[in-house]
C-alpha positions in Angstrom: -47.0 150.8 136.3 -44.7 147.8 136.2 -43.5 148.0 139.8 -39.8 147.8 139.1 -39.2 150.3 142.0 -39.5 147.4 144.4 -36.4 145.8 145.8 -35.7 142.1 145.4 -33.2 142.1 148.4 -31.6 144.4 150.9 -28.3 142.4 150.5 -28.2 141.9 146.8 -28.9 138.2 147.4 -31.0 138.2 144.3 -27.9 138.7 142.1 -27.7 136.3 139.2 -25.5 133.2 139.9 -24.4 133.5 136.3 -22.8 136.9 136.9 -19.4 137.1 138.6 -19.9 140.0 140.9 -17.6 143.0 140.5 -16.0 144.8 143.4 -18.7 147.2 144.9 -16.4 150.1 145.4 -15.1 149.8 141.8 -18.7 149.8 140.5 -19.5 152.7 142.9 -16.7 154.8 141.5 -17.6 154.0 137.9 -21.3 154.9 138.6 -20.3 158.2 140.0 -18.4 159.1 136.8 -21.5 158.0 134.8 -23.9 160.0 136.9 -21.8 163.1 137.0 -21.1 162.8 133.3 -24.8 162.7 132.6 -25.4 165.7 134.8 -22.7 167.6 133.0 -24.1 166.9 129.5 -27.8 167.0 130.2 -30.4 169.6 131.3 -34.0 169.3 132.5 -37.3 170.8 131.6 -40.8 170.4 132.8 -43.6 169.2 130.4 -47.3 169.1 131.0 -48.7 165.6 131.5 -52.0 165.0 129.8 -52.6 161.9 132.1 -52.4 163.9 135.3 -52.3 167.7 135.5 -50.8 167.4 138.9 -47.8 165.5 137.6 -45.5 167.4 135.3 -43.0 165.2 133.5 -39.4 166.1 134.2 -37.6 165.5 130.9 -33.8 165.3 130.4 -32.2 166.2 127.2 -28.6 166.5 125.8 -26.9 169.9 125.8 -26.2 170.2 122.0 -27.5 171.9 118.9 -30.5 174.1 119.7 -30.0 173.3 123.4 -26.3 174.2 123.5 -26.9 177.1 125.9 -28.9 175.2 128.4 -27.7 174.9 132.0 -26.3 171.5 132.9 -27.9 169.7 135.8 -24.6 169.7 137.6 -24.8 173.5 137.9 -28.5 173.6 139.1 -29.3 175.5 142.2 -31.6 172.6 143.1 -28.9 169.9 143.1 -28.1 168.4 146.4 -26.4 165.2 147.7 -26.3 163.0 150.8 -24.2 160.0 151.8 -25.7 156.6 152.1 -24.0 153.5 153.5 -24.7 150.0 152.2 -22.7 147.0 153.5 -19.8 149.3 154.5 -19.6 151.0 151.2 -20.3 154.8 151.1 -22.4 156.1 148.2 -23.1 159.7 147.2 -26.7 160.1 146.3 -27.4 163.1 144.1 -30.9 164.5 144.0 -32.7 167.6 142.6 -34.9 169.2 145.2 -37.2 171.4 143.1 -39.7 171.8 146.0 -39.6 170.4 149.4 -43.3 170.4 149.9 -45.7 172.1 152.4 -44.0 173.2 155.6 -46.9 171.9 157.6 -46.8 168.5 156.0 -44.8 165.7 157.6 -41.5 164.3 156.2 -41.7 160.5 155.8 -39.2 158.3 157.5 -37.4 155.5 155.7 -40.0 152.9 156.8 -43.2 154.9 156.1 -45.9 154.6 153.5 -45.8 157.4 150.8 -48.4 158.5 148.3 -46.5 159.4 145.2 -46.4 159.7 141.4 -43.1 158.7 139.9 -41.2 157.9 136.7 -38.2 155.7 136.4 -35.5 156.2 133.8 -32.4 154.3 132.8 -29.3 156.5 132.9 -27.5 155.0 129.9 -30.4 155.4 127.4 -32.5 158.0 129.2 -35.5 155.7 128.7 -38.6 155.2 130.8 -38.7 151.8 132.4 -41.4 152.3 135.0 -43.8 154.9 136.4 -47.2 155.8 137.6 -48.8 159.2 136.4 -51.5 158.8 139.1 -50.8 158.7 142.8 -50.0 155.3 144.3 -49.1 154.1 147.9 -45.7 152.6 148.5 -44.5 150.9 151.6 -40.9 152.2 151.6 -39.4 149.1 153.3 -40.2 147.2 150.1 -38.5 149.8 147.8 -34.9 150.0 146.6 -32.5 151.7 149.0 -31.8 154.8 146.8 -35.5 155.5 146.5 -36.4 155.4 150.2 -33.2 157.2 151.2 -34.2 160.4 149.4 -37.9 160.5 150.5 -37.2 162.1 153.9 -35.9 165.1 152.0 -39.5 166.0 150.9 -42.9 166.7 152.3 -46.4 166.2 151.1 -49.1 168.8 150.3 -51.4 170.6 152.7 -54.6 169.1 151.6 -56.5 167.5 148.7 -60.0 167.3 147.3 -61.8 164.5 145.4 -63.1 165.4 142.0 -66.5 164.3 140.6 -64.8 161.8 138.3 -63.1 160.1 141.3 -59.7 161.6 140.8 -57.9 163.5 143.5 -56.4 167.0 143.2 -53.8 168.1 145.6 -52.8 171.6 146.7 -50.0 172.8 144.5 -47.3 172.7 147.2 -46.4 169.0 147.3 -42.8 167.8 147.1 -41.1 167.5 143.7 -37.7 166.0 143.0 -35.4 163.7 141.1 -32.9 161.2 142.4 -29.9 159.7 140.6 -29.2 156.3 142.1 -26.0 154.3 141.8 -26.5 150.7 141.1 -25.1 149.6 144.5 -28.2 151.0 146.1 -30.5 150.1 143.2 -30.4 146.8 141.4 -26.6 146.2 141.1 -26.1 143.0 139.1 -29.7 141.9 139.2 -32.0 144.4 137.4 -35.6 143.3 137.1 -36.4 141.0 134.2 -38.1 143.0 131.4 -36.9 146.4 132.7 -34.2 146.8 130.1 -31.8 148.1 132.8 -28.3 146.9 132.3 -26.3 145.3 135.1 -24.5 147.8 137.3 -26.5 150.6 135.6 -27.4 153.8 137.6 -31.1 154.8 137.4 -33.1 157.9 137.8 -36.5 158.5 139.5 -38.6 161.6 139.2 -40.9 161.8 142.3 -43.8 163.8 143.5 -44.8 163.3 147.1 -48.4 164.1 148.1 -48.8 162.4 151.5 -47.1 160.1 153.9 -48.1 158.0 156.9 -46.0 156.8 159.8 -45.9 153.0 159.7 -46.1 150.6 162.6 -46.1 147.3 160.7 -46.7 145.0 163.7 -49.0 147.5 165.5 -47.2 147.1 168.7 -47.1 150.9 169.4 -43.5 151.4 168.4 -43.2 153.1 165.0 -41.3 150.9 162.5 -38.5 153.5 162.1 -37.8 153.2 165.8 -37.3 149.4 165.4 -34.0 150.0 163.6 -32.0 149.0 166.7 -28.6 148.9 165.0 -29.4 152.2 163.2 -28.3 151.1 159.8 -31.6 152.4 158.2 -32.8 148.9 157.5 -35.3 147.1 159.7 -35.2 143.6 158.3 -32.0 142.7 160.2 -33.0 143.8 163.7 -34.2 140.8 165.7 -33.7 141.5 169.4 -34.9 138.1 170.7 -33.4 136.0 167.9 -36.6 134.3 167.0 -36.1 135.0 163.2 -38.9 137.6 163.3 -37.6 141.1 162.8 -38.6 143.5 165.5 -40.7 145.6 163.1 -42.9 142.5 162.6 -42.7 141.1 166.1 -45.4 141.9 168.7 -43.0 140.7 171.5 -39.6 142.1 170.6 -37.7 140.7 173.6 -39.4 137.3 173.7 -40.2 137.6 177.4 -43.8 136.6 177.1 -45.1 140.2 177.6 -46.3 142.0 174.5 -44.4 145.0 173.4 -47.5 147.2 173.6 -47.7 146.3 177.3 -44.1 147.4 178.0 -44.3 150.9 176.6 -46.2 154.0 177.7 -47.6 157.3 176.3 -47.6 160.6 178.1 -50.5 163.1 178.2 -49.4 164.6 174.9 -49.3 161.2 173.2 -45.5 161.0 173.2 -44.0 157.5 173.3 -42.1 156.6 176.4 -39.9 153.5 176.9 -39.8 152.6 180.6 -36.7 150.9 182.1 -38.2 149.5 185.2 -35.2 147.7 186.5 -32.8 150.5 185.6 -30.3 148.3 183.7 -30.2 150.6 180.7 -32.4 148.5 178.5 -36.0 149.6 177.9 -38.5 147.0 179.2 -39.8 146.2 175.7 -36.3 145.0 174.7 -35.3 143.6 178.0 -35.9 139.8 178.3 -35.0 140.0 182.0 -38.0 142.1 182.8 -40.5 141.6 184.4 -39.0 138.3 185.7 -36.0 140.0 187.4 -37.6 143.3 188.2 
């Protein structure tokens, strides 16, 4: 596992200075043609994985020769899409939802930790550049945009058991899918060194989701996904008190001297409540005028 799934920057700040950046919408449109062209000329199949019986490899192959009658990915009943916005550019994110996961298991949010097996492929060469055949925990806020944006379409399994050899077997109802990621919400002009991914190249991830945990990175009682105040599905640019500490990492979000955990409440069922003691429309934990002006 090489870890290329991690993001260098939310804003493509890691782009190489030697590369004159292309227009993002032009690249987006080009990537869509490349992704849809791949899906029109390739099919998928599942292969057993000797490294992990829980993790079947999803293999893509060209529709030609002995495979001439295979169904293209573009016609698959499992193919879905969603829109993702990055820096005012709209991207269409295609994904194959082979199995959502157990109905009783939670869906992760875009800021959670997920326990997954995965495999990363370059679109141009259909070549593996990263992966882990055994389950590994990921903090989604550190992952590339196209990866974390698809995770909330899946659920984990109902339960698991530890085997005598230390490995873990999950109930066979975990989420299984594939996502086709345009470069604008992947690595754009700055692919990881050693990955073999070309600049502006779309990538593919096969994913199996076994479990997820809701994250509260600063342990202030407010789940990290709720700290996305501007609702752009990124939490690194939300800083309510302007102290250069994003809210998700700030134990005093409004900088009023009272900890966030002391300005929120929980009801009898454990549901989070945001009091607005002075009735000004801003909850106490984000209101720097409370308690001083209450």
